[in-house]
N, C-alpha and C positions, 0 to 999 in steps of 0.2 A: 751303790750299785755299779756293776761293770758296764751297764749299757742302759740308755734311755730310748724308748720308742715312742714317737708321737703319732697319734691317731686322729683322724677326722671322721665325724659321723654325719651321715646324711639322713635326717629324720629323727624326731624325738617323740614318737607316738608311744604306743603300749610297749613294743619291743625295744625301741630306742631308749626309752626311759629305764629299762631294766639293765641295760649295759653298764652305765656308771654305778648303779646299785651293786651289781654282782662284782664289778672290778674292785669296789671299795671293800665289799665283804671278803673277797678272796685275795686281797692285795698281798698280805704277808706270805701266804702259801705260794702265790705266783712268783714273788720275788725270790723266795728261798729255792724254788725249783728251777727257775730260769736265769737267775742273776740279772733280771731285766726289770726296769721300772717303766710301766706303761702310763703315758700321760695323754689325756684327751685334750688336744690342742684347740679344736673348734667343733661346733655342732651347727649344721645348717638346718634352719626351720623357716617356714613361710611366714609365720607370725610370731615375732619375738615376744610380744606382750603376753600371748597366751601360754608361753612356756617359761615365763620368768620364775615361777615358783619352783619348778623342777631344776632350773638352772642354778638358782640360789642354793637349793638343798645340796647339790653336788659340785658347786663352784664351777659351773660350765660357762665357757665363753661362746655365746650364740652369735650367729650371723644370718642375715637373710640374703646374702650374696654368695651363691654357691661357689663362685670362683675363689673366694677366700680360702676354700679348702682344696679345690682341684688345682689351683695354680700356686699353692703355698709350698715352697721348697722344703720347709721344715717337716711337713707331714709326709710320713712314709707309707702309711696304710690308711685306706678309706673303707669305712663300713657303710654299706647302703641298706637302709631299712625304712625308706620312705614309701615304697610300694609304687604301683603303676609301672608302665613300661617305657614310655617315650622319654621322659626326663631321666629316668633311671639308666636307660641304655646310653643316652648321650653322656651322662655324667661318668659312667663306668668307662666308656671308651676314652674320654678325656683323661681320667685318672690313670689309666693304663699307659696311654701315650706319654704321660708325664712321669712314667716310671714308678708309679705308686701301685703297691699291691692292693687287691680289692677283695673284700668279703661281702657277700650279699645273701639275703634270705628270700630273694625274689624268685619264686617258682615260675610265675607267668613269664618273666623275662628269660630265665635260663632255659625253659622248655621251648620257647619260640626263637631265641637268638643266641643260645648257648654256644653253638659251634662257631659262630662269627666272633663272639667275645673271647672265647678261648684261643682262637687264632691270633687275635690282637694281643692277648696276654703273652703268648709264646713269642711273638715277634719282639715284644718289649722286655722279655725275660722277667715277667712278673707272675706272681701267684694270683689265681682267681678261684676262690673257694666258696662253696655254697651248701655246706652241710645242712643248714637250717631250712633249706628250700623244700626238703622232703621229710615228712613225719616229725617236724619240730624238734622235740627233745630226744628222739631216738638217733643215735650216731650211725645211721644205716649206710650212708654213702661211703664214709671212711672205712667202715667194716667191710663192705663189698670190695672197695678198692685195695685194701691191704690184706684182709684175711682170706680172700678167695682168689688170690693171685695164682695159687697152685691147684685150684679146684675148678671144676666145670659146672656152672649153674645151668640147670635144665628148665627151671620155671621159678617165677616169683609172683606171689599173690600179696596184695596189700590192702588192708583197711586203712586208707590214707586220708580220709576226710572225716573229721570228728563230728561235724554237723549231721551228716546223713547217718552215721553210726548211732549217734544219740537218738535220732528220730526213729530208726528201725528198732532200736532197743526198747523204746517206750511203746511202740506199736505192738511189740512182742510181749512185753511184761505187763503193760497197763491196758492192753486192748484198745489203744487209742487209734483213731483214724489218722490218715496222713495229715489232714489239716490241723487236727488237734496237736499232733506231734510237732508240726512246723511252728504253730503259734507259741508253744511252750519253749521251743528252741530259740525263738526270737526274743521272748521275754527274758531268758537266761543269758542272752548275748552270744549264744552258739551260732545263730543264724543272722545274717544281715537282713535289713528291711527288704532288699531285693536279693533273694537267696539263689538266684539262677545258677551261678557258678558252682555252688555246692550241690543243689538238688538235681541238676541236670548232668552231673558227673564231670563237668569241665575242669574243676579244681583237681579232682583225682586223675584226670587224663594228663594234665600238666606234669604231675608227679610221676606218672608211668612213663612218660617220654624220658625223663631223667633216669629213672630206675632201669629202663631198657638199655640206655646207653652204658650205664655202669655194669649191668649184669651180662650184656651180650655184645658190647662194643658196637652198637648200631644206633645211628642217629635217625630220629623219626620227626616228621612234621605232625602237627596236631591232627591234620585231616587223615593221617594214616592210622589213627587210633579210633577204633570203633567205640563210640561213646553213647551210653544210655544211662540216664539217672534213675531216680526213685519216684518220679512224679506219678507214675502209673501203678505203683505198688499199693495194693489195697489191704485192708485188715483181713479180708477173706483169704487173700493169697497167703498171708502170713499164718493164718490159722490152719489152712490146708497143709502147708509145708510142715508146721509144727506137729500135726497129727501123724505125719510120716517120719518124724524124727529129724527134721531139718530146720535150720534158721535161714532167713533171707538176709544177706549182707551185700552192701554195695562194695564190690571188689574190683580193684584194678589188677589185671593179670598180664603177664608177658611170658610166653612159652616158646621153647625151642622144639620144633617139630621136624619131621623128615622132609617137610615141604618148605620150611623156612620159619621165620618168627611170626607169631600172632600176638598182637597186643590189643587189649580192649578194656573197657570199663563198663560194668553192667551189674544189676542185681543177680546174685547167684545163690543157689541153695547149698548151704554148708551143713554137713552132718553134725549132729549134736556132740559127737565124740571127737571132732576135729578141733585142734587148738584155736583156730580163728573163731569158732563159735563162742568161746568164752570171753571174747573181747567186746566189752559193752560200753555204752554211753559215748563220751567224747574221746575215748582212748583210741590209739592207733596201733597197728601191728603189721609187720612184714614177715611173710612166711616164704622161706627159700628151700627149694629142692636142688641138691647138687650131687655130683658123683662121689665126691670125697666125704663131705660131712652129712650127706643125705638130707634129713629134714631138720631145719632150725627155724626158730621164730624169735623176732625181736619186737619187744612190746614196750610201750610207754606213751607219754602225752604227745599228741600230735601237734599241739599249738600251745598258746599261752606265753606270757611275757618271759618268765624265768626259764622255762625249758628251751624256748627258742634262743634267748640270749645266751644260755649256757653253750649251745651248739656254736653260736657265733664266736664266743670267746675261745672255744676249743680250736676253731679255725684260726683265730688270731694268734694263739700260741704256736700253732703249726707254721704259720707264716713267719713268725719271729725266728723260729729255728732255722728257716731256709733263707733268711734275708742276706746272709753272707755267702750264699752258694748260687748266685744268679746263673752260672753256667749250667747247673744241674737241675734247674726247676722244671719239673714235668707237669703236664696238665693234671687237674684234680683226678680225672680218669684218663689214663693213657692207653686203655685197652680199645683196640679197633679190630673188628672182624667184618669181612666183606659178605655179610649175610643179606638175604632178601626176605621180603614179606611173603608169608604164605597166603594162598587164596582161602579165605575163611569158609567159603562154600564147600571146600573139599575136606575140611577138618572134621573128624569124628568127635562128637561130644555126647554127654549124657543130658537128657532133657526131662523136665517136668512139664506136663501139658494138662490143662484143665479147661473144660467148656461146658455149657449148658445146652440142652436140647428138649424138645417135647418128649414126653414120656410114653414109650411103647415097648413091650417086650421084644417085638420083632426088630425094632430099631437097634437094640443092644447087640443082637446076634449079627445083624448086617454090618454094624460098625466094627465088630470084632473081625469080621471077614476082610473088611477094607484094611484094617491095621495089619492083619496077617499077610495080605498081599503086598503091602507097602514096605513093611519092615518086620524083621524076625527077632528083634531084640527087646521086646517088651518085658520088663521085670516086675511091673506092678500095674494091675488094671482094676479099678474100683468104680462102682456106680452107687449113687445115693440120691434120694429125693430131697430137693431143697424146700424151704418154707413156701416158696411160690409154686410148689408142685411141679417144678422142672426136674429133668433128669441131669444130674451133674456127673461128669466123667472125669476121673483123675488117673493119669497114666504116667508112669516112669519108663523112659526108653533109654537103653544103653547103646552106645556106639551108632550114632546116626548123624548125618551131615545136616546142616541147616537147610540145604536144598531138599533133602529127603523129607525133613520135617514139614517144609512148606507143601510138598506134594501130598503128604498124608492129610494135612489140614484141608487142602484144596479138594482132595477126593471126597472127604466127608462133607465139605461145604457144598459140593456139586449135587449132593443127594439130599442134604438136610440143612435146615436153617440153624446156624451155630450162634449162640449168645455167650458173651463174657469169655471169649477165648483168650487164654493167657499161657505163655510158655516161658520157662526160665531154664538156663543151663545149670547143671550141677558141677560143683568143684571137682 
């Protein structure tokens, strides 16, 4: 081989264990393509005994002292796959300051501290790549960074959390309740015992912070991402949406409007004929609207050992290609635009609104009058009697602000008692 590159790995869990496996599987191809031999010098683990079987299988040199990697002059590239933020951040900073290139799959870390870490990487003329941090096996960040250089992205929608997509798929296909879907997701290992980050939309919000940076050149804090999960989505909501030709999906979205950028995570109604409606179970997809390429969708596994490790190894080869060009190393995303956040209350959207009331003919006509006085963009108005003999109203409204929607609901509530009031945006 013309060149040998020595790598240190932090963590040997599900993803960490897949890295030596894939390196071994693809060794001949990598060496033929790059003329480089990749050697895993050391792997940091907290408990050596628990990882001995994996280490023996791949002939790995384990250490429980992280400085054996971070301070090792022979190691040129550090791969961080141990998760968490505090130790991971400290370790990445140390590695970069010691002139080591870094690859990480840590979405939480990059969403919260990415700007700081990329600055340190630039100061030390090192690469900091994190393709695996968003949508696991879909090479979306590098695609945006490279293929959209001469295009203008106007919006990005992402099904970027496999747990919630699995749950919503089962609620749609199997008529399961939220709790039934969650229990099954936990049994299959798609959901943690504490599913908060997934079901409350936090995981998806981390990924939208990163996607917004790549698509629009704008850094966001997590608090700037309006975030709502699926904990309040009911089987009844899904059934009503389906009857109108929609599916409910937890979508992260970031859009360029005339008033600025708006980034959010929430359950949205997606038309059955939209490509995102076909994305089921634990799969992920990112749907991009742009001036040049118009509509494109990138689909694949959002997590899993081999898909995530494949993205990590892709980053690894990209780093190896740049190792001799330290003067020309750019940030993973070098796009910056001085954009501002839009005031969400001023943004027009389509809404699905449903609620229950006591049943009288007079009431229907009066509510129609209230709706006509508040907004003129109702595209669907439907009433039906529930099993509990209540009057259920289902309304689709085009081009209304969240403030106008609130006023409409308040105007009805001031006159009548509303039960089970639910509203969703439409994509």
